[in-house]
C-alpha positions, 0 to 999 in steps of 0.5 A: 459781430463783424463790426466788433472785429474791425481794427483787429490785427491781421483782419483785412476783409470781413464778410460783406454787407447784406444782399451780397454772396458773402454776407455770412462768411468769406474765405479762400482768398486767391490774390493776383498782383497783375501790375503796380496799382492793379490787384485782384482778389477772388474768394468764396463765401455764402449768404445766410440763406445758402443751403445749410445742408452744404457743410463747406463755406464754398458757396459762391465765388466773388471778386474784389479789386485794389490799387495796393493789395490792402484796401479792396472794393468788391465788384458786383458780378453777373451771377446770384447776389453779385458773384462771378461764379455760382453753382450750376443750375443743372442738378446733374453737374458736379458743381450743382451745390457749390462753386468755390475758387481755389486758384486763378492764373493769367495766361496769354491774356486769358484768366483760368479760374480753378474751383472746387464743386460739390454735387447734390447727392447726400453722402456720409462722413462719420456722423455727418450727412450732407450735400456737397461732400463729393468735391471735385475740381473744375475750371472756368475761363474769362477774357476780363476776369469778371465774366467766366465760362465754365469748361466741361470735363469728363466727370460730370463737368469736372476736370479732375475726379476723386480716386478709386474706391479705397484710395486715400482721395476717394471721398473728395478732391479739393482746393486745386492749386495749379502751377505752370512750369517753364517748359509748358507742363502743369502741376495740380496740387490738391488736398483730399481724403477718404471716409477713413483717413484724414486730409492729405496733399497730393499732386497730379501732372498734365501737358495741357492743363485739361487732362491730368495724371495722378502722381500720388500723395506728397504730404500727410499728417504730422507727428503727435504733438505737431500743429498738423497732427490731424491732417494737412489741407489747403496750400500755396506752392511757388518757385523760389530761387530754383526750388519749390516752396509750399505753405500749407494748412494743418490742424491738431486734435483740438481742431486748431489750425496753423500754417506750415512750410515744406520745400522740394527740389522738383515739386514732387518730393517734399520735406516739411521744414519745422517753424519756430511757432508751437508745434512746428508752424511758421504762422499760428492762430492767435492765442486761445482765449484772447477773443481775437478773430483768428484765435482758432484758425489761420489757413488757406494761405496765398503768398504774393512776392513783393518787389523788395523780396518780402512776401505777403500772406493772405489767409483765412482766420476763424474765431473760437467756437466753444460758446457756439453749437459745435454741430454747425461745423465751419458755419459756427465760426466767423470766417474772414480774410487776413493779411500777414507780412514776412519779416524780410525775405524769409517765409518762416516768420510773419507778423500780422498786418496792422499789429503794433 
């Protein structure tokens, strides 16, 4: 199926070849433009033999390099199947079931890789019983960006734990995106949910990047009929001309996904900015029924500013699954990495790479 998708608009990186950590699924791109001619892309994925009782795609994390941000070469890491970060072999750690990258920062010559980990406990979410549902956020560091050492936090190794019982983030906290402010402080944006509520976005603050204090929920589901009426999740946050901008993933009640825009004067108080796409999105899945590789979902945005003032949007796409077994969840649909280009300097309008 991967071969049939080659050349489709937007498609940048399909799953990898047999024997690699991402030979079945690849998702969650985090892209660093370190210098002209030097790009890094971290992503998570899984091979066909990865534990099927883990429902998320975040099995292991890998690395690709590029000279232009478009043509990529996967690098063989030292972990299982060429990954650079893998689940812990210690069954008591928070990341013993999965380890999926969510952000990477290069600070004073040191790579900080933030990731979500899930443990081996079997938990319930509605009709689903699975391992790895209890996601928490950890970090690993590296001098070369390829060989990482996991930090050990107070929550079975995690640095950021779920909220107290009954809170909106009591089931899991995931996809931590970290912003280091000019004054040296840190902000952690994450999405979470409880057993009763849909996905929402929250923020925590820190003075050192290791010890975090919750601020609270900052973005929730949209109004009925909106592209994000069922919930909001993965996001990218950046500073633009003194303000904060967030591109975030949202889903509707038909389980189709798009990307929306929100702005903030301080990084804490956010306002959604409706886009021109149906339901208020700024970037939407391809038309349903089109057979396109991203006709069900576009999400997990990663925005890279370019020298000319334009932006690149790296995203995850997924095809429609009506012809598949819906009980398989994410694994029923092929996930791959795509690229969209901004129309000039705006973050509100996008076109798929390689689309005529």
